[in-house]
Every structure is written in C-alpha cells, then in structure tokens.
Phi, psi and omega in degrees: 000155173284147182217122180248014187281151178196168178227147175231157177232145181216154172233156182230094171050039177071011182251328187223139168242138185216152177229146172217143182219144169253121187232022186307308181291325179295315179291326177296319179297321177295321178298318180296317182292319187261355178053047183282148170277165191310310184294319177296320178301315183296316180294312180298319181295322179293318181292318177302313181297317178299315182299318179301315180293322179293323179295336182291348178271352186269176179225156173053237183261016179290152179224159173231134178244127179249119181237122176250113186243088179262178182261014179273179186290345181289335188071210183289139171237122194227141172214148177232131181228156180239184183285347183262006178090008176274136181216151175216152183193168179202166173237137188299320180240086188289342184267014177281128173215128181250160176303147178304136181289136178254148004264006184271358175060037179252158174298135188272070182295319183302314181288326178293319177288317184100137183282345182253130180152202186223150168249127181241132175242119179245123175253121174264098186259146182302135173066018177223162172288148178304141178250134178235126173250140184224143175219151172295148177294146177267314185216343185085002181276000177078306181300309180296322182293320179290325175297323176295318178301313182298322182287314185282319186266330183242003178053040182235106175301127187219149169248126183236124176235126181227137180212146175222125177253118182257133180278173184294340178264016178078358178280165183267118178277324180200144176208147176164194179173182177212155174232125177241128186233138176279132174272161187303329184264020183297137182284158173300144179094347180294320182296315180299321178296316179298316181299319179296315180297317181295321174301319181289337183292315181078196184291127185291324181293323178292323179297315178296317179298331179276002174105003181291133179273169177296322177298314181295327174303309183291324178297327179281318180293326182250031177301133181095354177255155178274098189271141167241111185256130179281171178294145178290151177240131180296148177236140177206154173284120182211133180248146181269007182288158175198162178298326179297316180293323179290332174299317179298323180293318178297320177299322181290342176293335179104161187296319184298319181293319179292321178299319179297321177298319181294317185288313189270319188257347183057038185139183179210141173243122183244132181247133177284128181298320191284321185241355179067015175289139179255140178234130181252134178246125180282172176303317183296319179294321178293324176300318179294318176295324177300315178298316178298322180296322180288335181279344184277000000 
C-alpha cells in the first residue's frame, strides 16, 4: 500500500515538548487487516496513533505496548510501537459498532471501550526489565485516559488529542493526533496559552481531513511559542510475526496440545492477533514440532 504517514517532534524554548502524527494510511491498513466496523476502527486507530507518538521517545530496539482494557463491548484494544515508527495493533471485538453519539454526532468510542477499566503502558527498554505503568480509565475516549497516565505515572502534565474519521464505506478518511507536554521549567501563563490554542485547534481528524499536516498542527497548537521542529519520521503498520516465531509458540504449548492438533485437525491454522495474518502448519510440520517439544 502507499503510505504518507509520519510523526514529528518539537520543543518550545525549554517549556513544552510536543508530538504530532498523521496516521491515516496506517490505521486504514489496520482496518483492512482486521475488517473493523467504524467504532472499533476509531478506538483501534486512536490507540495505534498514541502508541506511535509514545514510541518516538524510544531508542534502538525499545518498544512500547499500550493496552486499553475497558468494560465495554470492544474488549481489549492493544498497540505496540517501536522507535522507528513501526506499529501494529488490534481490537478484541472488531465487529462492534454503536449508534452515533448525540448531540455531537461522533463515534461513541468511550461507551464502546467502557468507562471502567485500566490503561496499561509497558516499555521494553534496553538492558532493563520491562516497566509497566497503569491507571484507571477516565472515560474510555483514549486521549483523556492517556493524559491521566502521563500525569499520574510520569508526573508530566499533558494534553492529548487523538482522532479517526471513518467514511461511509468503513474506510479511514483521516487519522492522527498530537501530544503536548509541559516541561519542568515552564513559565507561568504557558498553560493558559496552550489551552487557548487547543480550543482554537478543534477536532484533529477534521483538520487532517482538510489537509492539515503534522507540522501545521503543532504550529497551531503551539502558536506564540518559539518552536524547534525535528525531522519527520515515517510511520507504517508493520508486524513482527513470522511462521518461525509461531513455531516456537506451538512448541511451548506442549506435546499433548500438538498431538491433539494432529489427531483432530489434521494440521493447524494459526492467526496473529496483531496483523490477522494466517499461517498453516501441515501434519508433517506438526510432527516435527511435536518431536522438538518432547526433546525440550
């Protein structure tokens, strides 16, 4: 697929750090793979966009996993991103779609996710044990929930805006978002100025649909600040799964499970949660895995 997605990072005179991303093609690829309906697409797209921006703070082979576990009909919404702009994600119940929310006529992501539950952020950092921070959900709208995570777990006041605009044929018209964070030495009055700019910004998905770039997003949200904008980084949907990795998972199930697959299924079909790719294992391949399982 063609991909025009990217993320940028900016700082403003030691007072503000900000990220903005356009993820339309990436979210569309996720929608295509998982065949999600609009509300599920919006929730999944917001989590994918958030993970992309969080991944931009990482280095090397580090990754961040964002898990939204609410009590709504969508079930788990999960995304994993790395420092190079690669991201993958899924929603547990992709066929969920709720009536349009009134009176603002927006997709009802908050009710689909559910207001009760947890948001978990796991960072796999080089040479360290994975770190997980968790906060209760505020609304299930994802942006507000992530802002609470930043404040409670990282002591960083943040404004988070995430948006996905879904067309009448279920495809993604626009997706993206921004994160604006106060740095420790921010001067008085910065918050009021940011709040005014954010109010002027409006809905991020509509802005992207109207042609606004990630740079223009930050220029509007940080109007009046002396911005230093880094080089853009490409973003794409990319999964780390492979048949070889799934072989290891099958072996870890144990000999009895593999024997049952051989006996009952005459083979096995394994699907990756993150990208929905299917891998087929023949009887002969399973026999080989069974032997390996017995040797371990």
